TIVEXPA-551087 format. One record per residue (C-alpha): x, y, z. Coordinates in pm, 1 decimal, always signed. Example, Ala and Ser with C-alpha at 12.3 -4.5 7.8 and 13.67 -1.06 7.14 Angstrom:
% TIVEXPA-551087
NODE        c1        c2        c3
NODE   +1230.0    -450.0    +780.0
NODE   +1367.0    -106.0    +714.0
***
This chain:
% TIVEXPA-551087
NODE        c1        c2        c3
NODE     -36.0   -1495.3   +1572.7
NODE    +143.0   -1209.6   +1746.0
NODE    +127.0    -875.1   +1576.8
NODE    +420.5    -688.5   +1429.2
NODE    +237.8    -372.4   +1523.3
NODE    +227.1    -423.8   +1901.5
NODE    +557.6    -246.4   +1986.2
NODE    +443.1     +64.7   +1799.0
NODE     +96.4     +60.6   +1955.3
NODE    +246.2     +21.1   +2302.4
NODE    +492.5    +304.4   +2241.1
NODE    +282.5    +558.9   +2048.0
NODE     -71.9    +425.1   +2019.9
NODE     -56.4    +401.9   +1639.6
NODE    +169.2    +351.8   +1336.9
NODE    +244.8    +604.8   +1065.8
NODE    +255.8    +464.0    +711.6
NODE    +457.6    +642.1    +443.5
NODE    +303.0    +837.5    +154.9
NODE    +317.5    +828.2    -223.4
NODE    +611.7    +677.3    -406.8
NODE    +534.5    +758.9    -771.2
NODE    +439.7   +1124.6    -733.4
NODE    +748.7   +1179.9    -516.2
NODE    +968.9   +1022.6    -781.7
NODE    +811.6   +1257.6   -1034.8
NODE    +893.9   +1556.9    -814.4
NODE   +1257.3   +1450.8    -844.6
NODE   +1234.0   +1447.9   -1223.2
NODE   +1138.0   +1086.7   -1300.3
NODE    +920.5   +1025.7   -1606.4
NODE    +665.2    +761.8   -1504.8
NODE    +429.8    +785.6   -1802.6
NODE    +483.2    +416.2   -1856.8
NODE    +302.9     +86.8   -1794.8
NODE    +549.6      -8.2   -1519.2
NODE    +493.0    +324.5   -1337.9
NODE    +725.4    +351.3   -1034.5
NODE    +863.2      -0.9   -1097.8
NODE   +1026.5    +149.8   -1408.5
NODE   +1279.8    +313.9   -1175.9
NODE   +1395.3     -23.7   -1042.7
NODE   +1609.1     -44.1   -1356.4
NODE   +1655.2    +323.2   -1444.2
NODE   +1729.8    +484.2   -1107.6
NODE   +1699.1    +257.8    -802.0
NODE   +1892.4    +508.0    -594.4
NODE   +1607.1    +755.5    -627.6
NODE   +1362.1    +499.2    -488.0
NODE   +1590.2    +452.3    -187.3
NODE   +1607.8    +831.2    -142.4
NODE   +1227.1    +856.7    -127.9
NODE   +1216.1    +576.1    +130.3
NODE   +1471.0    +768.5    +336.9
NODE   +1270.2   +1088.9    +310.3
NODE    +966.1    +913.6    +455.2
NODE   +1164.5    +755.3    +735.5
NODE   +1312.5   +1093.0    +825.2
NODE    +958.4   +1233.4    +823.9
NODE    +863.7    +980.8   +1091.0
NODE    +712.2    +686.2    +902.4
NODE    +693.9    +363.1   +1100.4
NODE    +622.1    +159.1    +785.2
NODE    +761.8    +201.4    +435.7
NODE    +611.4     +16.6    +138.3
NODE    +823.9    -116.6    -144.0
NODE    +815.1      +3.6    -504.9
NODE    +662.9    -326.1    -620.8
NODE    +298.6    -220.5    -659.1
NODE    +320.2    -228.1   -1039.4
NODE    +579.7    -504.6   -1048.8
NODE    +432.0    -824.4   -1191.8
NODE    +555.8   -1100.6   -1417.9
NODE    +295.5   -1001.1   -1675.4
NODE    +395.9    -634.7   -1665.8
NODE    +768.4    -704.4   -1691.0
NODE    +715.5    -957.4   -1969.9
NODE    +530.7    -694.8   -2175.2
NODE    +844.6    -479.6   -2153.6
NODE   +1073.9    -758.9   -2268.4
NODE   +1216.3    -865.6   -1932.1
NODE   +1294.9   -1229.9   -1864.8
NODE   +1137.5   -1406.7   -1569.6
NODE   +1475.1   -1413.1   -1394.0
NODE   +1514.2   -1036.9   -1438.7
NODE   +1161.3    -978.2   -1309.2
NODE   +1236.8   -1178.1    -994.8
NODE   +1560.3    -984.8    -941.4
NODE   +1378.5    -652.2    -971.0
NODE   +1108.0    -754.3    -722.7
NODE   +1376.5    -855.1    -473.6
NODE   +1559.3    -528.4    -541.5
NODE   +1245.5    -335.0    -446.3
NODE   +1257.4    -488.2     -99.3
NODE   +1633.6    -452.9     -68.9
NODE   +1613.5     -79.8    -139.6
NODE   +1364.3     -34.5    +142.6
NODE   +1573.5    -243.9    +381.9
NODE   +1888.8     -47.6    +291.8
NODE   +1705.0    +279.5    +351.3
NODE   +1589.4    +155.2    +690.9
NODE   +1941.7     +50.4    +786.7
NODE   +2075.5    +390.8    +690.7
NODE   +1798.3    +579.3    +870.4
NODE   +1833.4    +395.2   +1200.9
NODE   +2211.7    +389.4   +1206.0
NODE   +2252.4    +696.4   +1425.9
NODE   +1920.4    +832.3   +1543.8
NODE   +1658.0    +567.4   +1617.8
NODE   +1712.5    +532.5   +1990.9
NODE   +1415.5    +412.1   +2192.6
NODE   +1184.2    +351.6   +1896.6
NODE   +1078.7     +21.3   +1736.2
NODE   +1258.2     -61.8   +1412.8
NODE   +1051.4     +60.1   +1114.1
NODE    +872.5    -209.2    +918.5
NODE    +910.8    -287.4    +548.1
NODE    +586.0    -385.6    +377.3
NODE    +615.5    -544.6     +33.6
NODE    +350.3    -386.8    -187.2
NODE    +124.6    -635.2    -367.4
NODE     -76.0    -435.2    -618.0
NODE    -400.0    -571.5    -765.8
NODE    -433.5    -752.4   -1097.3
NODE    -569.1    -428.1   -1242.3
NODE    -233.3    -257.6   -1188.1
NODE     -72.3    -495.2   -1437.9
NODE    -323.3    -381.7   -1701.8
NODE    -208.9     -19.1   -1656.7
NODE    -553.7    +110.4   -1752.6
NODE    -699.7    +219.2   -1418.6
NODE    -873.2    -114.9   -1357.9
NODE    -773.4    -105.4    -990.3
NODE   -1040.8    +163.9    -953.6
NODE   -1307.0     -51.8   -1121.9
NODE   -1231.1    -413.0   -1036.0
NODE   -1443.4    -578.9   -1303.9
NODE   -1178.8    -812.1   -1445.4
NODE   -1393.8   -1101.8   -1564.6
NODE   -1156.8   -1346.7   -1392.5
NODE   -1237.8   -1621.4   -1142.8
NODE   -1090.5   -1639.9    -793.7
NODE    -871.1   -1928.7    -910.2
NODE    -740.2   -1726.9   -1206.5
NODE    -656.6   -1436.9    -977.8
NODE    -475.9   -1673.7    -742.2
NODE    -271.8   -1800.8   -1035.3
NODE    -178.9   -1442.6   -1127.1
NODE     -65.8   -1348.6    -775.1
NODE     +87.4   -1674.3    -649.7
NODE    +443.2   -1664.0    -782.6
NODE    +487.4   -1290.1    -733.8
NODE    +360.5   -1321.8    -377.7
NODE    +613.4   -1598.5    -308.6
NODE    +899.9   -1386.9    -443.2
NODE    +800.1   -1093.6    -222.4
NODE    +753.9   -1318.1     +82.1
NODE   +1103.8   -1458.3     +31.3
NODE   +1253.9   -1112.2     -28.8
NODE   +1293.8   -1029.8    +340.3
NODE   +1005.9    -785.5    +389.8
NODE    +832.3    -790.7    +727.6
NODE    +483.1    -829.9    +580.7
NODE    +282.1    -793.9    +261.9
NODE     +76.0    -484.8    +182.1
NODE    -205.8    -613.5     -40.6
NODE    -332.7    -273.1    -144.8
NODE    -579.7     -91.1    -367.2
NODE    -785.8    -409.5    -389.7
NODE   -1104.1    -324.9    -584.1
NODE   -1312.2    -644.8    -571.4
NODE   -1433.1    -918.7    -341.1
NODE   -1302.7   -1184.3    -580.5
NODE    -949.6   -1047.8    -560.3
NODE    -967.9   -1026.7    -181.3
NODE   -1081.1   -1390.7    -172.7
NODE    -788.5   -1484.1    -398.1
NODE    -531.6   -1309.5    -180.4
NODE    -671.4   -1451.7    +143.3
NODE    -675.1   -1796.2     -13.6
NODE    -312.2   -1759.9    -119.5
NODE    -202.7   -1656.6    +228.5
NODE    -306.4   -2002.9    +347.2
NODE     -43.6   -2146.5    +113.0
NODE    +219.9   -1942.6    +302.6
NODE    +107.7   -1992.3    +665.0
NODE    +393.7   -1798.7    +825.3
NODE    +320.9   -1486.5    +619.6
NODE    +145.8   -1182.7    +762.8
NODE     -25.7    -916.3    +556.7
NODE    -267.3    -630.7    +546.0
NODE    -546.7    -583.6    +295.3
NODE    -666.8    -237.2    +196.2
NODE    -943.4    -166.1     -50.7
NODE    -998.6    +107.9    -306.2
NODE   -1350.7    +246.1    -262.8
NODE   -1598.8    +426.2    -487.7
NODE   -1826.7    +558.5    -214.0
NODE   -1859.0    +577.4    +162.8
NODE   -2010.2    +226.8    +168.2
NODE   -1877.0     +44.7    -143.5
NODE   -1546.3     -83.4    -272.3
NODE   -1456.8      -7.8    -632.6
NODE   -1650.9    -293.4    -793.6
NODE   -1968.4    -185.9    -610.5
NODE   -1954.6    -457.2    -342.2
NODE   -2030.2    -373.3     +16.9
NODE   -1727.0    -241.8    +203.7
NODE   -1860.0    -399.8    +522.0
NODE   -1869.4    -738.2    +347.6
NODE   -1513.7    -691.5    +218.9
NODE   -1384.2    -604.9    +565.8
NODE   -1569.9    -897.6    +721.1
NODE   -1409.1   -1128.9    +465.3
NODE   -1059.3   -1008.3    +553.6
NODE   -1143.5   -1030.6    +922.4
NODE   -1177.7   -1409.5    +891.4
NODE    -806.5   -1460.4    +820.3
NODE    -568.7   -1483.4   +1115.0
NODE    -283.9   -1393.5    +880.8
NODE    -439.6   -1055.9    +796.7
NODE    -318.4    -819.6   +1068.7
NODE    -497.2    -507.2    +945.3
NODE    -771.2    -410.1    +703.2
NODE    -889.9     -78.5    +567.1
NODE    -877.9    +170.4    +282.3
NODE    -614.3    +322.7     +56.5
NODE    -596.5    +532.6    -261.3
NODE    -950.4    +657.4    -207.5
NODE   -1058.3   +1023.6    -179.0
NODE    -985.1   +1129.7    +180.0
NODE   -1330.6   +1274.1    +241.1
NODE   -1471.7    +919.0    +226.2
NODE   -1239.3    +773.4    +486.5
NODE   -1408.2    +868.5    +811.3
NODE   -1733.0    +691.2    +719.4
NODE   -1549.0    +388.2    +584.5
NODE   -1333.9    +350.1    +896.6
NODE   -1643.1    +371.7   +1116.2
NODE   -1795.8     +85.7    +914.8
NODE   -1476.8    -121.5    +946.2
NODE   -1470.4     -58.1   +1320.9
NODE   -1811.6    -220.8   +1359.1
NODE   -1729.1    -542.4   +1169.3
NODE   -1358.5    -607.7   +1232.3
NODE   -1135.0    -674.8   +1529.5
NODE    -822.9    -611.1   +1320.7
NODE    -608.6    -300.4   +1322.4
NODE    -765.1     -51.8   +1082.4
NODE    -577.8    +111.6    +791.5
NODE    -637.3    +460.7    +655.0
NODE    -404.5    +587.8    +383.7
NODE    -601.5    +765.7    +111.8
NODE    -482.8    +969.7    -182.5
NODE    -475.4   +1349.2    -163.6
NODE    -810.9   +1388.1    -339.4
NODE    -709.7   +1393.3    -706.1
NODE    -844.1   +1190.8    -998.8
NODE    -632.1    +935.1   -1186.8
NODE    -602.1    +976.4   -1564.5
NODE    -526.6    +621.3   -1681.3
NODE    -452.4    +724.1   -2039.7
NODE    -188.5    +979.5   -1941.9
NODE     -65.1    +785.9   -1634.7
NODE     -91.7   +1090.8   -1412.2
NODE    -298.2   +1248.7   -1136.3
NODE    -511.3   +1543.7   -1239.9
NODE    -423.3   +1853.0   -1036.6
NODE    -641.4   +2097.3    -853.3
NODE    -858.3   +1873.2    -639.2
NODE    -635.9   +1797.3    -340.3
NODE    -800.5   +1833.1      -0.2
NODE    -674.2   +2126.3    +207.9
NODE    -769.4   +1979.2    +547.1
NODE    -584.0   +1650.9    +496.5
NODE    -417.1   +1652.8    +839.0
NODE    -740.8   +1745.9   +1015.4
NODE    -907.8   +1455.1    +838.4
NODE    -633.3   +1221.4    +960.0
NODE    -714.6   +1314.2   +1317.8
NODE   -1077.2   +1216.2   +1255.5
NODE    -969.8    +881.6   +1102.3
NODE    -782.5    +814.3   +1425.3
NODE   -1088.4    +907.0   +1629.4
NODE   -1297.7    +672.2   +1411.4
NODE   -1070.7    +379.0   +1500.6
NODE    -777.0    +372.3   +1256.7
NODE    -438.4    +287.9   +1407.3
NODE    -229.7    +260.7   +1088.3
NODE    -249.1    +596.1    +913.3
NODE     -61.6    +749.2    +621.7
NODE    -105.9    +861.5    +263.9
NODE    -120.8    +730.2     -89.5
NODE     -94.4    +908.7    -426.3
NODE      -3.3   +1279.8    -420.1
NODE     +90.6   +1278.0     -51.3
NODE    +445.4   +1371.5     +45.1
NODE    +703.4   +1339.7    +324.8
NODE    +592.1   +1680.2    +455.6
NODE    +235.6   +1546.7    +483.7
NODE    +362.5   +1246.7    +678.2
NODE    +568.2   +1466.2    +910.5
NODE    +266.4   +1689.5    +979.5
NODE     +48.8   +1383.5   +1031.6
NODE    +297.8   +1235.8   +1277.2
NODE    +301.2   +1556.0   +1480.2
NODE     -77.5   +1592.3   +1479.9
NODE    -151.4   +1231.0   +1572.3
NODE    +118.0   +1191.4   +1837.7
***
């Protein structure tokens, strides 16, 4: 299966992923203290989501991820949305990213590959809105997790995104479920990135090397790596991934803060000052898809682009 990433690798040697969606929306005045988090804006202010996508594209992102991380049938149902409305909102998340791309490339994208739109597939824990994506102990079987993800995954596949971003995955069982589901959609390509609790373990305590090796077995998985993990852990984790995978390697951590699940916010004061210097070391360790997650900004992505290119 040919890779969507090849034109970018041939042109620049790597791809730049965008940064945080939710914390950027909050900077623009959005109140996301809610179980739907950034997906709340799909009904309240979709134009602001599109603006954040545009800001990242202008900063130099080669890939933008949709505002569907927290969008699930379970989550929308809890808020009183019908199934039809939930499907429409998931499709809207992709459409906003595609519209932003069209606007960004209209006049000034000469000589560069067209940016990619990755449909964000958040973990089961995101639908619980209690920080479970940083623990991963759901008590569900692989089959139950497949049942949770299946219909949402199909909607996002059909939405027109270039690939799926299965991200912040905290457990081996959930990775098995997602890889199993990809086989049901054989033309679909995806990446899988794990949330990690240490320099050797994913969030549920399983071996990161084992998780990467699992993802490496799927031809439909184009890249594997780490996201929404403290940046100081990334260099060691990418070195591990480099030894067990022949996939492209992902590195897009958070800015170093701690998530307060009860208040639905990131605790301030712990962001890493040498974030861009760390990104250079992730590249040296083998990562070729590099960006940011929670608390990172378009200015971070612009600085990263300059440093890595």
